[in-house]
C-alpha positions in Angstrom: 0.0 0.1 0.0 1.4 3.5 -0.9 2.3 5.6 2.0 -0.4 8.3 3.0 0.3 11.8 1.6 0.6 13.3 5.0 3.2 11.0 5.9 6.0 12.9 3.5 7.4 15.7 5.6 8.7 18.8 3.6 12.4 19.6 3.9 13.1 22.8 6.2 14.6 24.7 3.4 11.5 24.8 1.3 8.0 23.7 1.0 7.5 20.3 -0.6 6.3 20.1 -4.3 2.7 19.5 -4.9 1.5 16.0 -5.4 0.0 14.6 -8.5 -3.3 15.5 -9.9 -4.9 12.8 -8.1 -3.8 14.2 -4.7 -6.9 14.5 -2.6 -5.6 17.6 -0.8 -8.1 20.5 -1.8 -6.3 23.8 -3.2 -5.3 26.3 -0.7 -8.3 28.3 -1.2 -10.6 25.7 -0.2 -8.9 25.1 3.2 -9.7 27.1 6.3 -7.1 29.3 7.6 -7.7 27.8 11.0 -9.5 24.9 12.5 -12.8 25.1 14.3 -11.3 24.2 17.7 -8.0 24.7 19.5 -5.9 27.7 20.2 -5.8 30.9 18.2 -2.8 30.6 15.5 0.2 32.6 16.2 0.5 33.3 12.5 -1.5 33.8 9.4 -1.3 33.1 5.6 -1.5 36.7 5.3 1.7 37.5 7.8 3.3 34.6 5.9 3.0 36.2 2.6 3.8 39.7 3.8 7.5 38.5 4.7 7.8 36.3 1.4 6.7 39.4 -0.5 9.3 41.5 1.2 12.0 39.1 0.6 11.2 38.7 -3.0 11.1 42.4 -3.4 14.3 42.7 -1.9 16.2 39.7 -3.1 14.2 38.1 -5.8 11.6 35.3 -5.7 14.4 32.7 -5.2 15.1 33.9 -1.6 11.5 32.8 -0.6 11.8 29.6 1.3 10.2 28.7 4.6 13.5 28.7 6.6 14.3 32.4 5.6 10.6 33.3 6.4 10.6 31.3 9.3 13.9 33.3 10.4 12.1 36.7 9.6 9.3 35.6 11.6 11.5 34.2 14.7 10.0 30.7 14.4 10.8 27.2 13.2 10.0 26.6 9.4 8.0 23.3 10.3 5.8 25.4 12.2 4.8 27.6 9.2 3.9 24.5 6.8 0.8 24.0 9.2 -0.4 27.3 7.4 0.8 26.5 3.9 2.1 23.0 3.6 3.5 23.0 -0.1 5.8 25.3 -2.3 2.7 25.8 -4.5 0.4 26.7 -1.6 3.1 29.3 -0.4 3.5 30.9 -3.9 0.0 30.9 -4.8 -1.0 32.8 -1.6 2.1 35.1 -2.2 1.1 36.0 -5.8 -2.4 36.7 -5.0 -1.6 38.9 -2.0 1.0 40.9 -4.3 -1.4 41.2 -7.1 -3.9 42.9 -4.4 -7.3 44.6 -5.2 -8.0 47.8 -6.4 -11.6 49.0 -7.2 -12.4 50.4 -10.8 -15.6 51.4 -11.8 -16.5 51.6 -15.5 -17.1 55.1 -16.6 -18.6 54.6 -20.1 -15.4 55.3 -21.9 -14.1 52.0 -22.8 -11.1 53.3 -24.1 -10.1 55.4 -21.1 -11.0 52.6 -18.7 -8.8 50.2 -20.3 -5.9 52.6 -20.2 -6.5 53.0 -16.7 -6.5 49.2 -16.2 -3.4 48.9 -18.1 -1.7 51.5 -16.0 -2.8 50.3 -12.7 -1.7 46.9 -13.8 1.8 48.1 -14.5 2.2 49.9 -11.5 1.2 46.6 -9.5 4.1 44.6 -11.5 6.7 47.4 -11.0 6.3 47.5 -7.3 7.1 43.8 -7.3 9.9 43.1 -10.0 9.3 39.4 -9.8 5.7 39.4 -10.0 5.3 39.5 -13.8 7.2 36.4 -14.3 5.4 34.6 -11.4 2.2 35.5 -12.6 3.1 34.3 -16.3 4.2 31.0 -14.9 2.0 30.3 -12.3 -1.5 31.3 -12.9 -3.4 31.6 -9.5 -7.1 31.6 -8.8 -7.1 33.2 -5.4 -9.5 35.7 -4.0 -7.6 39.0 -5.3 -7.3 37.5 -9.0 -11.1 36.5 -8.9 -12.2 39.9 -7.8 -9.9 41.4 -10.1 -10.9 39.4 -13.1 -14.6 40.7 -12.4 -13.6 44.4 -12.1 -11.6 44.1 -15.5 -14.4 42.1 -17.4 -16.9 44.8 -16.5 -15.0 47.2 -18.0 -16.1 46.0 -21.4 -19.3 44.6 -20.7 -22.3 46.0 -22.1 -21.2 46.5 -25.6 -22.4 43.2 -27.5 -19.3 41.1 -26.9 -19.3 37.7 -26.1 -17.6 36.3 -23.0 -14.8 34.8 -25.2 -14.4 38.3 -26.9 -14.4 40.1 -23.6 -11.6 37.8 -22.3 -9.6 38.0 -25.4 -9.5 41.8 -24.9 -8.9 41.8 -21.2 -6.3 39.0 -21.4 -4.5 40.8 -24.1 -4.0 43.9 -22.3 -2.9 41.9 -19.2 -0.3 39.8 -21.4 1.0 42.8 -23.3 1.4 44.8 -19.8 3.0 41.7 -18.6 5.6 41.5 -21.5 6.4 45.4 -21.4 7.0 45.2 -17.7 9.2 42.2 -17.8 11.3 44.1 -20.4 11.7 47.0 -18.5 12.8 45.1 -15.4 15.2 42.9 -17.5 16.6 46.2 -18.7 17.1 47.9 -15.1 18.6 44.5 -13.8 21.2 44.3 -16.6 22.3 47.9 -16.1 22.6 47.2 -12.3 24.6 44.3 -13.0 26.8 45.7 -15.5 27.1 48.9 -13.4 26.5 50.9 -16.7 23.5 53.2 -17.8 22.4 53.6 -21.5 24.8 56.3 -22.3 27.9 54.3 -20.8 26.7 51.3 -22.6 26.5 53.1 -26.0 30.0 54.7 -25.6 31.6 51.3 -25.0 29.6 49.9 -28.1 30.4 52.7 -30.1 33.6 51.5 -31.7 31.8 48.2 -32.5 28.7 49.7 -33.8 31.1 52.0 -36.1 32.7 49.1 -37.6 29.3 47.4 -38.4 28.0 50.8 -40.1 30.9 50.9 -42.1 30.2 47.7 -44.0 27.2 49.6 -45.4 25.3 46.1 -44.7 23.0 47.6 -41.8 21.1 50.4 -43.2 18.4 50.2 -40.4 20.9 50.4 -37.9 22.5 53.3 -39.3 18.9 55.1 -39.2 18.5 54.1 -35.8 22.0 55.5 -34.6 21.3 58.7 -36.6 17.5 59.2 -36.2 16.3 57.4 -33.2 15.1 59.3 -30.3 15.1 56.5 -27.7 12.1 57.7 -25.5 11.7 57.0 -21.9 10.2 53.7 -20.6 7.1 55.7 -19.9 6.8 57.1 -23.2 7.3 53.6 -24.7 4.7 52.0 -22.7 2.2 54.9 -23.6 2.9 54.6 -27.4 2.6 50.7 -27.2 -0.9 51.1 -25.2 -2.1 53.6 -27.8 -1.3 51.2 -30.6 -2.8 48.3 -28.7 -5.9 50.1 -27.9 -6.4 51.2 -31.7 -5.9 47.5 -32.6 -8.8 46.5 -30.2 -11.2 49.1 -31.3 -10.5 48.1 -35.0 -11.3 44.6 -34.1 -14.2 45.3 -31.7 -15.7 48.8 -33.1 -18.5 48.4 -30.5 -15.8 49.3 -27.6 -14.8 52.5 -29.5 -16.6 55.7 -28.1 -18.6 56.4 -25.1 -21.3 54.3 -24.0 -24.7 56.0 -24.2 -27.3 55.7 -21.5 
């Protein structure tokens, strides 16, 4: 007979991996925070997630282990497994808490509402540089994510779109913002690792670029060097967002203009 799932004890370094798809353990959101009986818990999922988010913001998501969290809280790692038994439980709660929830009521101007949604989401991801990758690789269905999904879909409701089309619009914006923010984060991290800002990098690359241009085989690179303005991150984001919204309105004309009545 196979050993019961609860007999496997996680290491003190990090939560255990989730079991297979036949694991009878319900997902974290279906499990109560505490039992109906017994003493009041010393900690909570929210408090554990707060510490984990602070670690991830300061050192990267790789720094988030139960051992590190327990050290910050002044307790033993095994104590925290009572609240979040697996690595997936921990990451699900951490991601959902980092996403947070900020209300946004539809104004009737769908384009303006979607722009606000995109900027709001970008700011959330920028507050937590690790979050864009975590969301893309570990989709969760926690309370904040679900409430946010209801909020965002409401922005494009009432214009005759099917639920599939509404999801396409919302997910397109989320995915684009996620990718754009990941690119921003990678650029900043590369500058920190190398110790070079854009101007210093350009000066270092100057001789190499000069040799390439002298071959005459890179006309667009030549135009980039001579003509490109290289706008700021915010300007690039706003330009990309405008192009994206133009495309959404072209594909779904019902979303253009203010909603009447």
